C-alpha positions in Angstrom: 26.4 17.4 -17.6 25.3 14.2 -15.7 27.8 11.4 -16.0 27.4 7.8 -14.9 27.9 7.5 -11.2 29.1 4.5 -9.1 25.8 4.5 -7.2 23.8 4.0 -10.4 25.1 0.5 -10.5 24.7 0.0 -6.7 21.1 1.0 -6.7 20.3 -1.2 -9.8 21.9 -4.2 -8.1 20.0 -3.6 -4.9 16.7 -3.4 -6.7 17.5 -6.5 -8.7 18.3 -8.5 -5.5 15.3 -7.0 -3.6 12.4 -6.8 -6.0 10.0 -5.6 -3.4 6.5 -4.4 -4.4 4.7 -4.3 -7.7 6.4 -3.2 -10.9 5.1 0.4 -10.9 6.4 0.9 -7.4 9.8 -0.5 -8.3 9.9 1.8 -11.3 9.1 4.8 -9.2 11.7 3.8 -6.6 14.3 3.5 -9.4 13.4 6.9 -10.9 13.5 8.6 -7.5 17.0 7.2 -6.8 18.4 8.2 -10.2 17.2 11.7 -9.5 18.7 11.6 -6.0 22.1 10.6 -7.5 21.9 13.4 -10.1 21.1 16.0 -7.4 23.9 14.8 -5.1 26.4 14.9 -8.0 25.3 18.4 -8.8 26.1 19.1 -5.1 29.6 18.0 -5.8 29.5 14.4 -4.8 32.1 12.5 -6.8 32.0 9.0 -8.3 33.8 7.8 -5.2 30.8 8.4 -3.0 28.6 5.3 -2.6 25.3 4.4 -1.0 27.1 2.7 2.0 27.9 6.2 3.3 24.4 7.5 3.0 23.4 9.5 6.1 21.8 12.5 7.6 24.0 15.0 5.6 22.9 13.6 2.3 19.3 13.4 3.2 19.2 16.9 4.5 20.8 18.2 1.4 18.2 16.4 -0.8 15.3 17.7 1.3 16.8 21.3 1.1 16.9 21.0 -2.7 13.3 19.7 -2.9 12.1 22.6 -0.7 13.9 25.0 -3.0 12.1 23.4 -5.9 8.8 24.1 -4.2 7.8 20.5 -3.7 5.0 19.8 -1.2 5.5 18.0 2.1 3.6 15.1 0.8 5.8 14.7 -2.2 8.9 15.0 -0.1 7.6 12.4 2.4 6.9 10.0 -0.5 10.5 10.4 -1.8 11.8 9.8 1.7 10.0 6.4 1.7 12.3 5.3 -1.2 15.4 6.6 0.7 14.4 4.7 3.8 13.8 1.5 1.7 17.4 1.7 0.4 18.8 2.6 3.9 17.2 -0.6 5.3 18.7 -2.8 2.6 22.2 -1.5 3.5 21.6 -1.4 7.3 21.8 2.4 7.5 18.2 3.1 8.6 19.5 4.4 11.9 21.2 7.3 10.2 18.1 8.6 8.4 16.3 11.4 10.3 12.6 11.1 10.9 10.1 13.2 9.0 9.5 15.2 12.2 13.2 15.9 12.6 13.3 17.1 9.0 10.3 19.3 9.5 8.0 17.4 7.2 4.4 18.0 8.0 2.3 15.2 9.5 0.0 13.2 7.2 -3.0 14.4 9.1 -2.1 18.0 8.2 -1.6 17.3 4.5 -4.1 18.6 1.9 -6.8 16.1 1.2 -6.3 14.1 4.5 -9.9 14.4 5.4 -11.2 13.5 2.0 -13.3 10.4 1.5 -11.8 8.4 -1.3 -14.1 5.4 -1.2 -15.8 4.2 -4.3 -18.4 1.4 -4.5 -17.8 -1.1 -7.3 -20.0 -1.0 -10.3 -21.3 -4.5 -11.2 -21.7 -3.5 -14.8 -18.1 -2.6 -15.2 -16.9 -5.8 -13.3 -18.9 -7.9 -15.8 -16.8 -6.6 -18.6 -13.7 -8.2 -17.2 -12.6 -11.8 -18.0 -13.2 -14.4 -15.3 -9.7 -14.3 -13.8 -9.6 -10.5 -13.6 -13.1 -10.4 -12.1 -11.9 -12.7 -9.3 -8.8 -10.6 -8.7 -10.9 -7.5 -8.5 -13.4 -9.1 -6.2 -10.7 -10.1 -3.8 -9.7 -6.4 -3.7 -13.4 -5.4 -3.2 -14.6 -8.0 -0.7 -11.4 -8.4 1.4 -9.7 -5.0 1.0 -6.6 -6.6 -0.5 -3.9 -4.7 -2.4 -3.5 -5.7 -6.0 -0.3 -7.6 -5.3 -2.0 -9.6 -2.6 -4.9 -10.5 -4.9 -2.6 -11.6 -7.7 -0.5 -13.8 -5.3 -3.5 -15.2 -3.4 -3.3 -19.0 -3.1 -6.5 -20.6 -1.9 -4.7 -23.7 -0.5 -2.4 -21.5 1.7 -4.8 -18.7 2.6 -7.8 -20.9 3.9 -6.1 -23.2 6.3 -7.6 -21.4 9.4 -11.4 -21.7 9.6 -13.2 -18.4 9.5 -10.2 -16.4 8.2 -8.0 -15.9 5.2 -4.3 -15.8 6.0 -1.9 -13.7 3.8 1.8 -14.7 3.6 4.3 -12.0 4.3 5.7 -12.4 0.8 2.4 -11.3 -0.7 2.1 -8.2 1.5 3.5 -4.7 1.6 6.4 -4.5 4.1 6.5 -8.3 4.3 3.9 -8.2 7.1 1.7 -11.3 7.2 -1.9 -10.9 8.4 -5.3 -12.5 8.6 -8.7 -11.2 7.7 -11.9 -12.5 9.2 -14.5 -14.0 6.8 -17.8 -12.4 7.8 -20.3 -12.9 5.0 -21.6 -15.2 2.3 -20.3 -13.0 -0.5 -16.8 -13.7 0.7 -17.4 -17.4 1.1 -18.9 -17.6 -2.4 -15.9 -15.8 -3.8 -13.4 -18.1 -2.1 -15.3 -21.1 -3.6 -14.9 -19.4 -7.0 -11.2 -18.8 -6.4 -10.5 -22.5 -5.6 -12.5 -23.7 -8.6 -10.7 -21.4 -10.9 -7.2 -22.3 -9.6 -7.9 -26.0 -9.8 -9.4 -25.9 -13.2 -6.5 -23.9 -14.6 -3.8 -25.6 -12.7 -2.6 -22.4 -11.1 -1.2 -22.0 -7.6 -2.2 -18.3 -7.4 -4.3 -15.9 -9.5 -1.2 -15.4 -11.7 -1.4 -17.7 -14.8 1.2 -20.5 -14.5 2.9 -19.5 -17.7 3.2 -15.8 -16.7 5.6 -14.0 -14.4 4.2 -11.7 -11.7 5.6 -8.6 -13.3 4.2 -9.4 -16.8 0.8 -10.4 -15.5 0.6 -7.3 -13.1 1.1 -5.1 -16.2 -1.7 -7.0 -18.1 -4.1 -6.7 -15.1 -3.4 -3.0 -14.7 -4.0 -2.4 -18.4 -7.3 -4.2 -18.4 -8.4 -2.5 -15.2 -7.7 0.9 -16.7 -9.4 -0.1 -20.0 -12.7 -0.9 -18.3 -12.7 1.9 -15.7 -12.1 -0.4 -12.8 -10.9 1.6 -9.8 -7.7 1.1 -7.8 -7.2 1.9 -4.1 -10.7 3.4 -3.9 -12.2 0.0 -3.4 -9.9 -0.6 -0.5 -11.2 2.6 1.1 -14.7 1.4 0.6 -14.0 -2.0 2.1 -12.4 -0.3 5.2 -15.5 1.8 5.8 -17.8 -1.2 5.5 -15.6 -3.3 7.7 -15.6 -0.6 10.3 -19.4 -0.5 10.2 -19.6 -4.2 10.9 -16.8 -4.4 13.5 -18.3 -1.4 15.4 -21.7 -2.9 15.6 -23.4 -0.3 13.4 -21.4 2.9 13.9 -20.6 4.6 10.6 -17.0 5.6 9.9 -16.4 9.4 9.9 -15.7 9.4 6.1 -19.0 7.5 5.6 -21.0 10.2 7.4 -20.7 8.9 10.9 -21.0 10.9 14.1 -18.1 12.8 15.7 -16.1 10.7 18.1 -16.6 13.4 20.8 -20.3 13.0 20.5 -20.3 9.2 21.2 -21.1 7.6 24.5 -18.3 5.9 26.4 -19.7 2.5 25.3 -19.8 3.7 21.7 -16.2 5.0 21.9 -15.0 1.6 23.1 -16.7 0.0 20.1 -15.3 2.7 17.8 -11.7 2.1 19.1 -12.0 -1.6 18.8 -13.3 -1.4 15.2 -10.5 1.0 14.2 -7.9 -1.5 15.5 -9.6 -4.3 13.5 -9.5 -2.2 10.3 -5.9 -1.2 11.0 -4.8 -4.8 11.4 -6.8 -6.2 8.5 -5.6 -3.4 6.1 -2.0 -4.5 7.1 -0.8 -1.1 8.3 1.1 -2.3 11.3 1.2 -1.0 14.9 1.1 2.7 15.6 -0.1 3.7 12.1 -3.4 5.1 13.0 -2.7 8.1 10.8 -2.7 5.9 7.7 -5.9 4.0 8.7 -7.6 7.4 9.3 -7.2 8.2 5.6 -9.5 5.3 4.9 -12.1 5.6 7.6 -11.7 9.2 9.0 -10.1 10.5 12.2 -11.3 10.4 15.8 -10.7 14.2 15.7 -13.0 14.8 12.7 -15.1 17.9 13.1 
C-alpha cells in the first residue's frame, strides 16, 4: 500500500516555487514524480529519503523498472526530462547520468523520427475563433511560437528592435530568450493587429488583464480543440517554410527537398546556414540539431 512520503511535499513545494512551463506540462511533471516516488517506495525507500539525495542509483533503478514494464526509449527519455528538471532545481544535475550512459536510444533512432508532422493552417477553421484567439494562433503560425510564447507576447517589449521580434526568457521554454526575423508583410500586418488589440483592450500581453496565465491557457486550449485548431503541427510547418526562405529556395527534407548528399558545395553551405537559422528561431539552443531535424528533416535523410 502506498503511504504519504516525505518527497511528496518536497516535490509539490518545488513545483509551487518554480512554476515552469504551461499548466499541462506542469501537471505531467507532477504526475511523473508522484509515480517515481511510488516506485522508489516499492523498492524499499523509506520516508527518510528525500530528493536532496537523488542520484545515479535512484535514476538507474527507475529506468530498470520502466524497462521491465516494457516502456519505449522515447517514453523513458520523456520521463528523464522531468527528473533532470527537478535535479537542476536542487543543484544535483551533475549526478544524473546522460541518456547515452543509461543506454537510451538517440532521438534520431526513435520510431517516427523521420515523419513529417507539418500541417498548414485552414483559414476556415481560424475564422471560427474569436479575435483574441485568432491572433494567438496566428502568432504560432506566422512566427513558429509555442503557445506559451504567444500568450505572453507583449508588443511593446517584442518590437523594440527593427526587423525582429524579441522574446523574453520568461516567455520561452528553458528560459532562453531569442529573436526572430520579420520577413514578410503577413507578419507585419499581424503585429499591427496585435498592438491594436492590446491597446484597445488595455492588455499588456495576449492574456486578458483579468485572467491568470494558467486559467487563460486552459480556455485557449479548450477553444483550440473545439474548433479543430492544431497544436505543434503549425510550428513544424513554419520551420519548413522558414528553411525554404533562409536557404534561398531549397526545400527542407520533410517538405520533399533533395538529399543533402546530392547538393552542390554551395547548396550545402546554404542548407547548413538555413538549418542554423531555424534552430535558433525555434529556440532549441546550441547543439540540438537532433530536435530541429524532427521539424525540417535530417541531413542524413535517404
